[in-house]
N, C-alpha and C positions, 0 to 999 in steps of 0.2 A: 131310403137312400141306398144306393149301391154300396156294398160292404168294402169294395176296393176303392171307391171314390172318396169315402170319408177319410181314410188315413192319408191319402194324397192331398186332400184339402188341408188337413191339419198340419202336415209337413210343410206345405207352401205357406201357410199362415205363420208358423213358427219361424221359418226361414226369413220371411218378410219382416217380422217384428224384431228379429235379432240384428237386422241391419239398420233399424231406425236410430237416428241420432238423438241423443238425450243430453241435457245439461244437468249436472249435479253441482252442488256448492263448490267442490274442489276439482271438478272435471267438466269443463265446457267443451262440447264437441261442435258447437256452432255459436256464431254471433249473428245478429241481424243488422243489415244495412237498411235504413228507412230513408228512401229518397223522397224528400218533400219538395223537390224542384219540379219544374215543368218540362225538364229535358231528361233523356236517358243518360245514365252514367255507367262507367265501368269502375271496378275497384280491385285492389290487390292488397294482400297483407304480407308482412315479413317480420322476422325478429330483428333483422338488420335495419338500421335507420336510414341507409343511403338508397335512394331510388335506383341509382346506377347498378346496384347489385341484383336487381330483379332481372332474371335472365330472359323471360319471355313475356310478351304482351298479353294483357287480359283479353284483348280482342281475338286471341287464338282459341279462346274457349268462352264464347258469349253465353252459353247456357249456364256456365258457372259464375261468370263475373259481370254480367250486364244486368242492370237493374232499371226497369222502365220508370218513366216519370210518375211521381206520386204512388209508388209501389214500395213494398218491402221485400227483402230477399235474405234468406239464411245462407251464410257461408259456412258450409259443413266441412269439418276436418275429421279424419278417421282416428284421431287421438285427441288428447286434451290440449287446448290452447294454453293452459297454465304451464305445461312443459315447455312450450316455445317461449313463453314470457320468461321463464326461469333460465333458459339458455341464452337469452338476449343480454348483451353487455349492459344495457340500460334498464333491464327488467321491465320492458314495455313491448306491447304489440303495436306495430306500425301499420297503418292502413292508409292507402292513397286512393283518392277519388279523382277520376278522369272524366272529361267530357266525351261522350260516346262518339260524337262526330270526329274529334281529334284522333281517337284510337282507331276509328274505322277508315281514316283517310291518310294518316301520316305513318311513316315507318317508326317502329318502336325505338330504334336508336335515336331518332330525331326527338321523340317525346322525352326520352330520358336525358339526352344532352341538354335540351332547352328547359328541362324541369317543367313540362307542360301539364301541371296538375291543377285541379280545382281546389283541393284541400288535402292536407295530411293530418291524420290523427296519430298521436303517440301516447298510448294509454297503458296505465298500470292495471294490474288485476283489481285493485281497490276501486279505481275509476270505472272499470268495466262492470264490476259488481254493483256499484251505486247506480249505474245506468241500466241495470238489469240486462247487460250484454246487448244493448240496442244502441247502434250508432246512428244518430240522426244527421242527415245532410240536407240542406246546409245548417 
C-alpha cells in the first residue's frame, strides 16, 4: 500500500469513529423510535412539556425526524439526553409523534394550535432505561 495513503486512511477512520454516537449508562446520545404502524410518522423531543414551545416543524428536517412505516430510527443528540432531562422542570424527556401526512400538508402553527399529535410520551430516565432507550409507537 502507498505510504502516504495509509496515514490518510487511518486519519479518516479515526475521524469517522470519533463522531459515532454511543450510549453509556449515564450518557445516552440517542434514543430509538420504533414505528410499528403501517404509516410514516414524524417525531420531535423537548425538555418542555408544551407542544406550543416547539419552534419548528419536524417536517423541516425529514431526514432527522421522519420514520417510515414498520421501521426504526435513532434520534441522535450531540450531548447526553440525561442533561436535558435534568434541565426539565418535570425531569422528563417529552417526545411527540405526528402523522406524516399532517406534517407534510398543514402549517406547523395549525398543528400546534390544534394539538394534532398521534401520541405524546413523557418519560423519566428510569423509564427510558427500563425500555433500553427504545420508544415503541404505537
